[in-house]
DRENDO-1510 file (C-alpha; in Angstrom, 1 decimal, always signed):
<recs>
REC; n; res; u; v; w
REC; 1; UNK; -30.5; +13.3; -29.0 .
REC; 2; UNK; -31.3; +15.0; -25.8 .
REC; 3; UNK; -34.6; +13.4; -24.9 .
REC; 4; UNK; -35.2; +9.7; -24.9 .
REC; 5; UNK; -38.7; +8.2; -24.3 .
REC; 6; UNK; -39.0; +5.3; -21.9 .
REC; 7; UNK; -42.8; +4.8; -21.5 .
REC; 8; UNK; -46.0; +6.5; -22.7 .
REC; 9; UNK; -49.7; +6.8; -21.7 .
REC; 10; UNK; -52.2; +9.2; -23.2 .
REC; 11; UNK; -49.9; +12.1; -24.2 .
REC; 12; UNK; -47.9; +11.7; -21.0 .
REC; 13; UNK; -44.5; +10.1; -21.1 .
REC; 14; UNK; -41.5; +9.0; -19.0 .
REC; 15; UNK; -38.3; +10.1; -20.6 .
REC; 16; UNK; -34.6; +10.8; -20.0 .
REC; 17; UNK; -33.5; +14.4; -20.5 .
REC; 18; UNK; -29.7; +14.5; -21.1 .
REC; 19; UNK; -27.8; +17.5; -19.8 .
REC; 20; UNK; -24.1; +18.1; -19.4 .
REC; 21; UNK; -24.4; +17.5; -15.7 .
REC; 22; UNK; -26.5; +14.4; -15.8 .
REC; 23; UNK; -29.8; +12.8; -16.8 .
REC; 24; UNK; -33.2; +14.1; -15.5 .
REC; 25; UNK; -36.0; +11.5; -15.6 .
REC; 26; UNK; -39.2; +13.1; -16.7 .
REC; 27; UNK; -41.8; +14.1; -15.7 .
REC; 28; UNK; -39.7; +16.2; -13.4 .
REC; 29; UNK; -40.1; +19.1; -11.1 .
REC; 30; UNK; -37.4; +21.8; -10.6 .
REC; 31; UNK; -37.8; +23.4; -7.1 .
REC; 32; UNK; -37.1; +27.1; -7.3 .
REC; 33; UNK; -34.1; +28.1; -5.1 .
REC; 34; UNK; -33.1; +31.7; -4.4 .
REC; 35; UNK; -29.4; +32.6; -4.7 .
REC; 36; UNK; -29.9; +35.5; -2.3 .
REC; 37; UNK; -31.5; +33.6; +0.6 .
REC; 38; UNK; -32.7; +30.1; +0.5 .
REC; 39; UNK; -35.1; +29.3; +3.4 .
REC; 40; UNK; -34.9; +25.5; +3.0 .
REC; 41; UNK; -31.4; +24.1; +2.9 .
REC; 42; UNK; -30.4; +22.6; -0.4 .
REC; 43; UNK; -29.3; +19.4; +1.4 .
REC; 44; UNK; -33.0; +18.9; +2.3 .
REC; 45; UNK; -34.1; +19.6; -1.3 .
REC; 46; UNK; -31.6; +17.0; -2.5 .
REC; 47; UNK; -33.4; +14.3; -0.6 .
REC; 48; UNK; -36.4; +14.7; -2.9 .
REC; 49; UNK; -35.2; +16.2; -6.2 .
REC; 50; UNK; -31.9; +16.0; -8.1 .
REC; 51; UNK; -32.5; +19.2; -10.1 .
REC; 52; UNK; -33.3; +22.9; -9.2 .
REC; 53; UNK; -34.0; +26.1; -11.0 .
REC; 54; UNK; -32.7; +29.5; -10.0 .
REC; 55; UNK; -32.9; +33.1; -11.3 .
REC; 56; UNK; -29.9; +34.0; -13.4 .
REC; 57; UNK; -30.9; +37.7; -13.1 .
REC; 58; UNK; -30.5; +37.5; -9.3 .
REC; 59; UNK; -27.1; +35.9; -9.8 .
REC; 60; UNK; -26.2; +38.5; -12.3 .
REC; 61; UNK; -27.0; +41.3; -9.9 .
REC; 62; UNK; -25.3; +39.6; -7.0 .
REC; 63; UNK; -22.1; +39.1; -9.0 .
REC; 64; UNK; -22.2; +42.5; -10.6 .
REC; 65; UNK; -22.4; +40.9; -14.0 .
REC; 66; UNK; -19.3; +38.8; -13.5 .
REC; 67; UNK; -19.3; +35.2; -14.6 .
REC; 68; UNK; -19.4; +33.0; -11.5 .
REC; 69; UNK; -20.0; +29.3; -11.0 .
REC; 70; UNK; -23.7; +29.1; -10.3 .
REC; 71; UNK; -23.4; +25.7; -8.6 .
REC; 72; UNK; -20.8; +27.0; -6.2 .
REC; 73; UNK; -23.0; +30.0; -5.5 .
REC; 74; UNK; -25.9; +27.7; -4.7 .
REC; 75; UNK; -23.9; +24.9; -3.1 .
REC; 76; UNK; -25.5; +22.4; -5.5 .
REC; 77; UNK; -23.9; +19.6; -7.5 .
REC; 78; UNK; -26.9; +18.4; -9.5 .
REC; 79; UNK; -28.6; +19.7; -12.6 .
REC; 80; UNK; -29.2; +23.4; -12.5 .
REC; 81; UNK; -31.8; +25.2; -14.7 .
REC; 82; UNK; -31.7; +29.0; -14.8 .
REC; 83; UNK; -34.6; +31.4; -15.6 .
REC; 84; UNK; -33.9; +34.7; -17.3 .
REC; 85; UNK; -35.6; +37.1; -15.0 .
REC; 86; UNK; -38.8; +37.2; -17.1 .
REC; 87; UNK; -41.0; +36.8; -14.1 .
REC; 88; UNK; -39.5; +40.0; -12.7 .
REC; 89; UNK; -40.6; +41.8; -15.9 .
REC; 90; UNK; -44.2; +40.6; -15.3 .
REC; 91; UNK; -44.1; +41.8; -11.7 .
REC; 92; UNK; -42.1; +45.1; -12.0 .
REC; 93; UNK; -42.4; +46.0; -15.7 .
REC; 94; UNK; -38.7; +45.7; -16.7 .
REC; 95; UNK; -35.3; +44.6; -15.7 .
REC; 96; UNK; -31.9; +46.1; -16.3 .
REC; 97; UNK; -30.4; +43.6; -18.7 .
REC; 98; UNK; -30.3; +42.9; -22.5 .
REC; 99; UNK; -32.1; +39.7; -23.7 .
REC; 100; UNK; -29.0; +38.5; -25.6 .
REC; 101; UNK; -26.7; +39.3; -22.7 .
REC; 102; UNK; -28.7; +37.4; -20.1 .
REC; 103; UNK; -28.8; +34.3; -22.3 .
REC; 104; UNK; -25.1; +34.4; -22.8 .
REC; 105; UNK; -24.6; +35.0; -19.1 .
REC; 106; UNK; -26.6; +31.8; -18.2 .
REC; 107; UNK; -24.2; +29.8; -20.3 .
REC; 108; UNK; -21.1; +31.5; -18.8 .
REC; 109; UNK; -22.2; +30.6; -15.2 .
REC; 110; UNK; -22.5; +26.9; -16.0 .
REC; 111; UNK; -26.2; +26.5; -16.3 .
REC; 112; UNK; -27.4; +23.1; -17.7 .
REC; 113; UNK; -30.6; +24.5; -19.0 .
REC; 114; UNK; -31.1; +28.2; -19.8 .
REC; 115; UNK; -34.2; +30.2; -20.8 .
REC; 116; UNK; -34.4; +33.1; -23.2 .
REC; 117; UNK; -35.7; +36.5; -21.8 .
REC; 118; UNK; -39.3; +36.5; -23.0 .
REC; 119; UNK; -42.2; +38.9; -22.1 .
REC; 120; UNK; -44.6; +37.1; -19.9 .
REC; 121; UNK; -48.1; +38.3; -18.9 .
REC; 122; UNK; -51.0; +37.0; -16.9 .
REC; 123; UNK; -54.3; +35.8; -18.4 .
REC; 124; UNK; -56.1; +39.1; -17.9 .
REC; 125; UNK; -53.7; +41.0; -20.3 .
REC; 126; UNK; -55.7; +42.9; -22.9 .
REC; 127; UNK; -55.4; +41.5; -26.5 .
REC; 128; UNK; -53.6; +44.4; -28.0 .
REC; 129; UNK; -50.8; +44.5; -25.4 .
REC; 130; UNK; -50.6; +40.7; -25.4 .
REC; 131; UNK; -50.1; +40.7; -29.2 .
REC; 132; UNK; -47.2; +43.1; -28.8 .
REC; 133; UNK; -45.6; +41.0; -26.2 .
REC; 134; UNK; -46.0; +37.8; -28.2 .
REC; 135; UNK; -44.5; +39.4; -31.3 .
REC; 136; UNK; -41.5; +40.7; -29.2 .
REC; 137; UNK; -41.0; +37.3; -27.6 .
REC; 138; UNK; -40.9; +35.8; -31.1 .
REC; 139; UNK; -38.3; +38.4; -32.3 .
REC; 140; UNK; -36.2; +37.6; -29.2 .
REC; 141; UNK; -36.5; +33.9; -29.8 .
REC; 142; UNK; -35.2; +34.3; -33.4 .
REC; 143; UNK; -32.2; +36.2; -32.2 .
REC; 144; UNK; -31.5; +33.5; -29.5 .
REC; 145; UNK; -31.9; +30.7; -32.0 .
REC; 146; UNK; -29.0; +32.1; -33.9 .
REC; 147; UNK; -26.8; +31.7; -30.9 .
REC; 148; UNK; -27.7; +28.1; -29.9 .
REC; 149; UNK; -24.5; +26.5; -31.3 .
REC; 150; UNK; -22.4; +28.9; -29.2 .
REC; 151; UNK; -24.1; +27.9; -25.9 .
REC; 152; UNK; -22.9; +25.0; -23.8 .
REC; 153; UNK; -26.4; +24.3; -22.4 .
REC; 154; UNK; -29.9; +23.3; -23.4 .
REC; 155; UNK; -32.1; +26.3; -24.2 .
REC; 156; UNK; -35.8; +26.8; -23.5 .
REC; 157; UNK; -38.0; +28.6; -26.0 .
REC; 158; UNK; -41.0; +30.0; -24.0 .
REC; 159; UNK; -44.4; +30.2; -25.7 .
REC; 160; UNK; -46.7; +33.0; -24.7 .
REC; 161; UNK; -50.3; +33.9; -25.5 .
REC; 162; UNK; -52.1; +33.5; -22.2 .
REC; 163; UNK; -55.8; +32.7; -22.9 .
REC; 164; UNK; -55.7; +34.3; -26.3 .
REC; 165; UNK; -55.7; +31.0; -28.1 .
REC; 166; UNK; -54.9; +32.5; -31.6 .
REC; 167; UNK; -51.8; +34.2; -30.1 .
REC; 168; UNK; -50.9; +31.0; -28.2 .
REC; 169; UNK; -51.2; +29.0; -31.4 .
REC; 170; UNK; -49.1; +31.5; -33.4 .
REC; 171; UNK; -46.4; +31.7; -30.7 .
REC; 172; UNK; -46.2; +27.9; -30.5 .
REC; 173; UNK; -45.9; +27.4; -34.3 .
REC; 174; UNK; -43.3; +30.2; -34.6 .
REC; 175; UNK; -41.2; +29.2; -31.6 .
REC; 176; UNK; -41.2; +25.5; -32.5 .
REC; 177; UNK; -39.5; +26.2; -35.8 .
REC; 178; UNK; -36.4; +27.7; -34.2 .
REC; 179; UNK; -34.6; +24.6; -33.0 .
REC; 180; UNK; -34.8; +25.1; -29.2 .
REC; 181; UNK; -34.1; +22.0; -27.2 .
REC; 182; UNK; -37.1; +22.5; -24.9 .
REC; 183; UNK; -40.3; +24.4; -25.2 .
REC; 184; UNK; -42.2; +26.0; -22.4 .
REC; 185; UNK; -45.6; +27.5; -21.6 .
REC; 186; UNK; -45.4; +30.7; -19.7 .
REC; 187; UNK; -47.4; +32.7; -17.3 .
REC; 188; UNK; -49.8; +30.2; -15.7 .
REC; 189; UNK; -49.3; +31.4; -12.1 .
REC; 190; UNK; -52.4; +33.5; -11.7 .
REC; 191; UNK; -54.6; +30.8; -13.2 .
REC; 192; UNK; -53.2; +28.3; -10.7 .
REC; 193; UNK; -53.6; +30.6; -7.8 .
REC; 194; UNK; -57.3; +31.0; -8.7 .
REC; 195; UNK; -57.8; +27.3; -9.3 .
REC; 196; UNK; -58.8; +27.8; -12.9 .
REC; 197; UNK; -57.2; +24.5; -13.9 .
REC; 198; UNK; -59.5; +23.9; -16.8 .
REC; 199; UNK; -58.5; +27.2; -18.6 .
REC; 200; UNK; -54.8; +26.4; -18.1 .
REC; 201; UNK; -55.1; +22.8; -19.3 .
REC; 202; UNK; -56.9; +23.9; -22.4 .
REC; 203; UNK; -54.0; +26.3; -23.1 .
REC; 204; UNK; -51.6; +23.4; -22.7 .
REC; 205; UNK; -53.5; +21.4; -25.3 .
REC; 206; UNK; -53.3; +24.2; -27.8 .
REC; 207; UNK; -49.6; +24.4; -27.4 .
REC; 208; UNK; -49.1; +20.7; -27.6 .
REC; 209; UNK; -51.1; +20.6; -30.8 .
REC; 210; UNK; -48.8; +23.1; -32.4 .
REC; 211; UNK; -45.2; +22.3; -31.4 .
REC; 212; UNK; -42.7; +19.6; -32.5 .
REC; 213; UNK; -44.1; +16.4; -31.1 .
REC; 214; UNK; -40.9; +14.9; -29.8 .
REC; 215; UNK; -39.6; +18.0; -27.9 .
REC; 216; UNK; -39.8; +18.2; -24.1 .
REC; 217; UNK; -42.4; +20.6; -22.8 .
REC; 218; UNK; -42.0; +22.7; -19.7 .
REC; 219; UNK; -44.8; +24.4; -17.7 .
REC; 220; UNK; -43.6; +27.3; -15.7 .
REC; 221; UNK; -44.8; +27.9; -12.2 .
REC; 222; UNK; -46.9; +24.7; -11.8 .
REC; 223; UNK; -46.3; +23.1; -8.5 .
REC; 224; UNK; -49.5; +21.7; -7.0 .
REC; 225; UNK; -50.4; +18.0; -6.7 .
REC; 226; UNK; -53.7; +18.5; -8.4 .
REC; 227; UNK; -52.4; +19.9; -11.6 .
REC; 228; UNK; -49.4; +17.7; -12.1 .
REC; 229; UNK; -51.1; +14.5; -13.3 .
REC; 230; UNK; -53.4; +16.4; -15.7 .
REC; 231; UNK; -50.5; +18.4; -17.2 .
REC; 232; UNK; -48.4; +15.3; -17.6 .
REC; 233; UNK; -51.3; +13.5; -19.3 .
REC; 234; UNK; -51.5; +16.3; -21.9 .
REC; 235; UNK; -47.8; +16.1; -22.7 .
REC; 236; UNK; -46.0; +18.3; -20.1 .
REC; 237; UNK; -42.6; +16.8; -19.2 .
REC; 238; UNK; -41.0; +19.5; -16.9 .
REC; 239; UNK; -42.2; +21.8; -14.1 .
REC; 240; UNK; -40.8; +24.4; -11.8 .
REC; 241; UNK; -42.2; +26.0; -8.8 .
REC; 242; UNK; -41.5; +27.8; -5.5 .
REC; 243; UNK; -44.9; +26.7; -4.2 .
REC; 244; UNK; -43.3; +24.3; -1.7 .
REC; 245; UNK; -41.8; +27.3; +0.3 .
REC; 246; UNK; -44.4; +30.0; -0.6 .
REC; 247; UNK; -47.2; +27.8; +0.8 .
REC; 248; UNK; -45.1; +27.0; +3.8 .
REC; 249; UNK; -44.6; +30.7; +4.7 .
REC; 250; UNK; -48.4; +31.0; +4.9 .
REC; 251; UNK; -48.8; +27.8; +6.9 .
REC; 252; UNK; -50.4; +26.0; +3.9 .
REC; 253; UNK; -49.8; +22.3; +3.8 .
REC; 254; UNK; -50.0; +20.3; +0.5 .
REC; 255; UNK; -51.9; +17.1; +0.5 .
REC; 256; UNK; -52.4; +14.9; -2.6 .
REC; 257; UNK; -55.9; +16.2; -3.2 .
REC; 258; UNK; -56.0; +19.6; -1.6 .
REC; 259; UNK; -54.2; +22.3; +0.4 .
REC; 260; UNK; -54.8; +22.5; +4.2 .
REC; 261; UNK; -54.1; +25.6; +6.3 .
REC; 262; UNK; -52.4; +24.8; +9.6 .
REC; 263; UNK; -54.9; +27.1; +11.3 .
REC; 264; UNK; -57.7; +24.9; +10.1 .
REC; 265; UNK; -56.3; +21.6; +11.3 .
REC; 266; UNK; -58.6; +20.2; +14.0 .
REC; 267; UNK; -57.0; +16.8; +14.6 .
REC; 268; UNK; -54.0; +16.1; +16.8 .
REC; 269; UNK; -51.9; +15.0; +13.8 .
REC; 270; UNK; -52.0; +15.8; +10.1 .
REC; 271; UNK; -53.6; +13.2; +7.7 .
REC; 272; UNK; -50.4; +12.3; +5.9 .
REC; 273; UNK; -47.1; +10.4; +6.4 .
REC; 274; UNK; -44.1; +12.7; +6.3 .
REC; 275; UNK; -41.9; +14.0; +9.2 .
REC; 276; UNK; -44.3; +16.8; +9.5 .
REC; 277; UNK; -47.2; +14.5; +9.9 .
REC; 278; UNK; -45.7; +12.6; +12.8 .
REC; 279; UNK; -45.2; +15.9; +14.7 .
REC; 280; UNK; -48.2; +16.9; +16.9 .
REC; 281; UNK; -50.1; +19.8; +15.4 .
REC; 282; UNK; -49.9; +21.7; +18.8 .
REC; 283; UNK; -46.1; +21.4; +18.6 .
REC; 284; UNK; -46.0; +22.7; +15.0 .
REC; 285; UNK; -47.9; +25.7; +16.0 .
REC; 286; UNK; -45.6; +26.5; +18.9 .
REC; 287; UNK; -42.5; +26.4; +16.7 .
REC; 288; UNK; -40.7; +29.6; +15.5 .
REC; 289; UNK; -41.8; +30.8; +12.2 .
REC; 290; UNK; -38.5; +29.7; +10.6 .
REC; 291; UNK; -38.7; +26.2; +12.0 .
REC; 292; UNK; -42.3; +25.8; +11.0 .
REC; 293; UNK; -41.7; +27.1; +7.5 .
REC; 294; UNK; -38.8; +24.7; +6.9 .
REC; 295; UNK; -40.8; +21.7; +8.2 .
REC; 296; UNK; -43.8; +22.5; +6.1 .
REC; 297; UNK; -41.7; +23.3; +3.0 .
REC; 298; UNK; -40.0; +19.9; +3.3 .
REC; 299; UNK; -43.3; +18.2; +3.7 .
REC; 300; UNK; -44.6; +20.0; +0.6 .
REC; 301; UNK; -41.6; +18.8; -1.4 .
REC; 302; UNK; -42.2; +15.3; -0.3 .
REC; 303; UNK; -45.8; +15.4; -1.4 .
REC; 304; UNK; -44.8; +16.8; -4.8 .
REC; 305; UNK; -42.3; +14.0; -5.2 .
REC; 306; UNK; -44.9; +11.4; -4.2 .
REC; 307; UNK; -47.3; +12.8; -6.7 .
REC; 308; UNK; -44.8; +12.5; -9.5 .
REC; 309; UNK; -43.8; +9.0; -8.5 .
REC; 310; UNK; -47.5; +8.1; -8.6 .
REC; 311; UNK; -47.9; +9.6; -12.1 .
REC; 312; UNK; -44.8; +7.7; -13.4 .
REC; 313; UNK; -46.1; +4.4; -12.0 .
REC; 314; UNK; -49.5; +5.1; -13.7 .
REC; 315; UNK; -47.8; +5.7; -17.0 .
REC; 316; UNK; -45.9; +2.4; -16.7 .
REC; 317; UNK; -49.2; +0.6; -15.9 .
REC; 318; UNK; -51.2; +2.4; -18.5 .
REC; 319; UNK; -53.7; +3.6; -15.9 .
REC; 320; UNK; -53.1; +7.3; -16.1 .
REC; 321; UNK; -56.7; +8.0; -17.2 .
REC; 322; UNK; -58.0; +6.0; -14.3 .
REC; 323; UNK; -55.9; +8.2; -12.0 .
REC; 324; UNK; -57.3; +11.4; -13.7 .
REC; 325; UNK; -60.8; +10.1; -12.9 .
REC; 326; UNK; -59.9; +10.0; -9.2 .
REC; 327; UNK; -58.1; +13.3; -9.1 .
REC; 328; UNK; -60.8; +15.1; -11.1 .
REC; 329; UNK; -63.3; +14.7; -8.2 .
REC; 330; UNK; -61.0; +16.9; -6.1 .
REC; 331; UNK; -62.1; +20.2; -7.8 .
REC; 332; UNK; -64.9; +21.2; -10.1 .
REC; 333; UNK; -62.6; +22.8; -12.7 .
REC; 334; UNK; -60.7; +19.5; -13.1 .
REC; 335; UNK; -63.9; +17.5; -13.4 .
REC; 336; UNK; -65.2; +20.1; -15.9 .
REC; 337; UNK; -62.0; +19.8; -17.9 .
REC; 338; UNK; -62.1; +16.0; -18.0 .
REC; 339; UNK; -65.7; +15.9; -19.2 .
REC; 340; UNK; -64.9; +18.5; -21.9 .
REC; 341; UNK; -61.8; +16.7; -23.1 .
REC; 342; UNK; -63.9; +14.9; -25.7 .
REC; 343; UNK; -63.4; +17.9; -28.1 .
REC; 344; UNK; -59.6; +17.2; -28.0 .
REC; 345; UNK; -59.8; +13.4; -28.0 .
REC; 346; UNK; -58.4; +13.2; -31.6 .
REC; 347; UNK; -55.2; +14.9; -30.4 .
REC; 348; UNK; -55.0; +12.6; -27.3 .
REC; 349; UNK; -55.7; +9.5; -29.5 .
REC; 350; UNK; -52.8; +10.4; -31.8 .
REC; 351; UNK; -50.4; +10.4; -28.8 .
REC; 352; UNK; -51.9; +7.5; -26.8 .
REC; 353; UNK; -50.2; +4.1; -27.3 .
REC; 354; UNK; -52.6; +1.4; -28.5 .
REC; 355; UNK; -51.3; -1.1; -26.0 .
REC; 356; UNK; -48.8; -1.4; -23.2 .
REC; 357; UNK; -46.3; -4.1; -22.4 .
REC; 358; UNK; -48.8; -5.6; -20.0 .
REC; 359; UNK; -52.3; -4.7; -21.2 .
REC; 360; UNK; -54.9; -4.3; -18.5 .
REC; 361; UNK; -58.6; -3.9; -18.2 .
REC; 362; UNK; -60.0; -0.4; -18.6 .
REC; 363; UNK; -62.6; +1.4; -16.5 .
REC; 364; UNK; -65.2; +3.6; -18.1 .
REC; 365; UNK; -67.6; +5.9; -16.5 .
REC; 366; UNK; -70.7; +7.4; -18.1 .
REC; 367; UNK; -69.9; +11.1; -17.7 .
REC; 368; UNK; -66.3; +10.9; -19.0 .
REC; 369; UNK; -66.3; +7.8; -21.3 .
REC; 370; UNK; -66.6; +9.9; -24.5 .
REC; 371; UNK; -63.4; +11.8; -23.6 .
REC; 372; UNK; -61.2; +8.8; -23.6 .
REC; 373; UNK; -59.2; +8.0; -26.7 .
REC; 374; UNK; -60.2; +4.3; -27.0 .
REC; 375; UNK; -63.8; +4.7; -28.3 .
REC; 376; UNK; -62.6; +7.1; -31.0 .
REC; 377; UNK; -59.9; +4.6; -32.0 .
REC; 378; UNK; -62.5; +1.9; -32.3 .
REC; 379; UNK; -64.8; +4.0; -34.4 .
REC; 380; UNK; -61.9; +5.0; -36.7 .
REC; 381; UNK; -61.0; +1.3; -37.2 .
REC; 382; UNK; -64.6; +0.5; -38.0 .
REC; 383; UNK; -64.4; +2.6; -41.1 .
REC; 384; UNK; -62.1; -0.2; -42.6 .
REC; 385; UNK; -64.6; -3.0; -41.9 .
REC; 386; UNK; -67.1; -4.1; -44.5 .
REC; 387; UNK; -70.7; -5.4; -44.0 .
REC; 388; UNK; -70.9; -9.0; -45.2 .
REC; 389; UNK; -74.7; -9.0; -45.2 .
REC; 390; UNK; -77.5; -6.4; -45.6 .
REC; 391; UNK; -79.2; -7.8; -42.5 .
REC; 392; UNK; -77.8; -7.1; -39.1 .
REC; 393; UNK; -78.6; -8.8; -35.8 .
REC; 394; UNK; -77.7; -6.6; -32.8 .
REC; 395; UNK; -77.6; -8.2; -29.4 .
REC; 396; UNK; -76.7; -6.9; -26.0 .
REC; 397; UNK; -75.1; -9.4; -23.6 .
REC; 398; UNK; -73.5; -9.0; -20.2 .
REC; 399; UNK; -70.5; -11.3; -20.4 .
REC; 400; UNK; -67.2; -10.7; -22.3 .
REC; 401; UNK; -65.8; -11.6; -24.7 .
REC; 402; UNK; -69.1; -11.2; -26.4 .
REC; 403; UNK; -68.2; -13.7; -29.1 .
REC; 404; UNK; -67.8; -16.5; -26.5 .
REC; 405; UNK; -71.3; -16.1; -25.0 .
REC; 406; UNK; -74.0; -18.7; -25.5 .
REC; 407; UNK; -76.2; -16.0; -27.0 .
REC; 408; UNK; -73.7; -15.4; -29.8 .
REC; 409; UNK; -73.2; -19.1; -30.5 .
REC; 410; UNK; -76.9; -19.7; -30.7 .
REC; 411; UNK; -77.6; -16.7; -33.0 .
REC; 412; UNK; -74.7; -17.8; -35.2 .
REC; 413; UNK; -76.2; -21.2; -35.6 .
REC; 414; UNK; -79.6; -19.8; -36.4 .
REC; 415; UNK; -78.4; -17.3; -39.0 .
REC; 416; UNK; -75.9; -19.7; -40.6 .
REC; 417; UNK; -73.8; -16.8; -41.8 .
REC; 418; UNK; -76.7; -15.1; -43.5 .
REC; 419; UNK; -76.6; -12.1; -41.2 .
REC; 420; UNK; -74.0; -9.9; -39.7 .
REC; 421; UNK; -73.9; -10.3; -35.9 .
REC; 422; UNK; -73.2; -7.2; -33.9 .
REC; 423; UNK; -73.0; -6.4; -30.3 .
REC; 424; UNK; -74.1; -3.2; -28.6 .
REC; 425; UNK; -71.5; -1.9; -26.1 .
REC; 426; UNK; -72.4; +1.0; -23.7 .
REC; 427; UNK; -69.0; +2.6; -24.4 .
REC; 428; UNK; -67.9; +1.5; -27.9 .
REC; 429; UNK; -71.3; +1.4; -29.5 .
REC; 430; UNK; -71.4; -1.3; -32.2 .
REC; 431; UNK; -68.9; -4.1; -31.9 .
REC; 432; UNK; -68.9; -6.4; -35.0 .
REC; 433; UNK; -68.4; -10.1; -34.3 .
REC; 434; UNK; -65.1; -10.1; -36.2 .
REC; 435; UNK; -63.4; -7.8; -33.7 .
REC; 436; UNK; -65.2; -8.7; -30.4 .
REC; 437; UNK; -62.0; -10.0; -28.9 .
REC; 438; UNK; -59.7; -7.2; -30.0 .
REC; 439; UNK; -58.2; -5.2; -27.1 .
REC; 440; UNK; -59.8; -3.4; -25.3 .
REC; 441; UNK; -63.3; -4.3; -26.5 .
REC; 442; UNK; -63.6; -7.3; -24.2 .
REC; 443; UNK; -61.1; -6.0; -21.5 .
REC; 444; UNK; -63.1; -3.3; -19.9 .
REC; 445; UNK; -65.7; -2.5; -17.2 .
REC; 446; UNK; -68.2; +0.2; -17.8 .
REC; 447; UNK; -70.6; +2.1; -15.6 .
REC; 448; UNK; -73.4; +3.7; -17.5 .
REC; 449; UNK; -73.7; +4.4; -21.2 .
REC; 450; UNK; -71.7; +7.1; -23.1 .
REC; 451; UNK; -73.6; +9.4; -25.5 .
REC; 452; UNK; -71.1; +8.7; -28.2 .
REC; 453; UNK; -71.8; +5.0; -28.2 .
REC; 454; UNK; -75.5; +5.4; -29.2 .
REC; 455; UNK; -74.6; +8.0; -31.8 .
REC; 456; UNK; -72.1; +5.7; -33.3 .
REC; 457; UNK; -74.6; +2.8; -33.3 .
REC; 458; UNK; -77.1; +4.8; -35.3 .
REC; 459; UNK; -74.5; +5.8; -37.8 .
REC; 460; UNK; -73.1; +2.3; -38.3 .
REC; 461; UNK; -76.5; +0.6; -38.6 .
REC; 462; UNK; -77.6; +3.0; -41.3 .
REC; 463; UNK; -75.7; +0.7; -43.8 .
REC; 464; UNK; -78.1; -2.3; -43.4 .
REC; 465; UNK; -81.5; -2.9; -44.9 .
REC; 466; UNK; -82.9; -4.9; -42.0 .
REC; 467; UNK; -81.8; -4.6; -38.4 .
REC; 468; UNK; -82.9; -7.1; -35.8 .
REC; 469; UNK; -82.4; -6.1; -32.2 .
REC; 470; UNK; -82.4; -8.2; -29.0 .
REC; 471; UNK; -82.1; -6.7; -25.5 .
REC; 472; UNK; -81.4; -3.3; -26.9 .
REC; 473; UNK; -83.6; -0.4; -27.9 .
REC; 474; UNK; -82.2; +1.3; -31.1 .
REC; 475; UNK; -85.0; +3.0; -33.0 .
REC; 476; UNK; -83.6; +4.0; -36.4 .
REC; 477; UNK; -85.6; +6.3; -38.6 .
REC; 478; UNK; -86.1; +5.1; -42.2 .
REC; 479; UNK; -84.9; +1.6; -41.6 .
REC; 480; UNK; -86.8; -1.7; -41.0 .
REC; 481; UNK; -86.0; -2.4; -37.4 .
REC; 482; UNK; -87.4; -5.5; -35.7 .
REC; 483; UNK; -87.3; -5.8; -31.9 .
REC; 484; UNK; -87.0; -9.4; -31.1 .
REC; 485; UNK; -88.7; -10.8; -28.0 .
REC; 486; UNK; -86.6; -14.0; -28.0 .
REC; 487; UNK; -83.5; -15.1; -29.9 .
REC; 488; UNK; -85.5; -17.9; -31.6 .
REC; 489; UNK; -87.3; -15.2; -33.6 .
REC; 490; UNK; -84.1; -14.5; -35.5 .
REC; 491; UNK; -84.9; -17.5; -37.8 .
REC; 492; UNK; -88.2; -15.8; -38.9 .
REC; 493; UNK; -86.4; -13.0; -40.6 .
REC; 494; UNK; -83.3; -14.7; -42.1 .
</recs>
């Protein structure tokens, strides 16, 4: 076993990834370091992250193909992941190395996690050429899978397809059959640069739905605080990025909810709490380019670490969805994705734990309530309940648990068990009296009414001959529906 789960929420999880050099707690970010010239000293990176990723093709070229100790080359004693040089293929068209050779080379230089040489492409790749690259990646993956037992490292099987969802699905299914230790989603960089988060996250969902459930999942090139919690919530465990230093070169400062250019800062200090933020903005601008880049790069690493720690804490609490609600308001594409997640809620519900060690109250909002897994779980469970009477009394009350309110006790006395008492909930729809105190039906706060709740109510109430309603408007075509003015009128129809 190389991956041990510790905690879960939605499809997100905290886990332990075991490598020959140590354990990586997920979700984890691997900062990209350059073996040729590293702008931010690795001692600084070590303060924030215990693992890095470097380019094995660069090491290969520097060493003239000789097997060297990659950790000595970098001056790093933690976990090292190596990429294969595939990104250089996307940028330059080709590299001068054989796919099998570079995989074996990664093992020979002491990499803890290696990546096969796939053929990545950006999301604008035409379908026909994307198809050829996906098929070639699958062929290379099959050759690499035959070598796994010879390699003293974990091996990543990249999944390609871009936004061609049929290719992405095929790639995920084929690659996941081959026994790789980790799977990865390739080529998201352009989507991230253009803030097309919703398109990227939908691609993640298609991959997650078609790979081995237990396997760790890596997302290449994702290193922005806005994307991390959403990707984790969908099941991504590992990330790598050079964003911390690339942004710093351009004077771009990461904050938890946005990126701020140094040239656009109008206050005397930055609105954050790292070493950078306690340095006057005027002084930062007067630094040499090298000093300024290092200071901003370290700040960006600190913000990325802070974001991952927040996500981990949210997973432990079981409040990851509530955190997504907050983050989604930072960019329209994230908000659009969260609202549209309803079409994938069955997949999310399958991964989401029903309860946590310390259950807590849930918060629902009208525009995103239908995307959460809990309403779907309730409606699925309802299929196993029976209706003890052909007459239903549906009431809407403000206090919870519904079955402890005076309205319920009064109606129960009036009906004497001759009617089925139901509650109308703005998120869960119909809540039968038998399950009113089942978590989380009485442990939530809701703002507004979800569209799914009303649709579910109509479907469920179609089973009854007579429906009495109090304090709720549910016109049901083809049924005898009586709208009660007072609870006392219940006795007139029972």
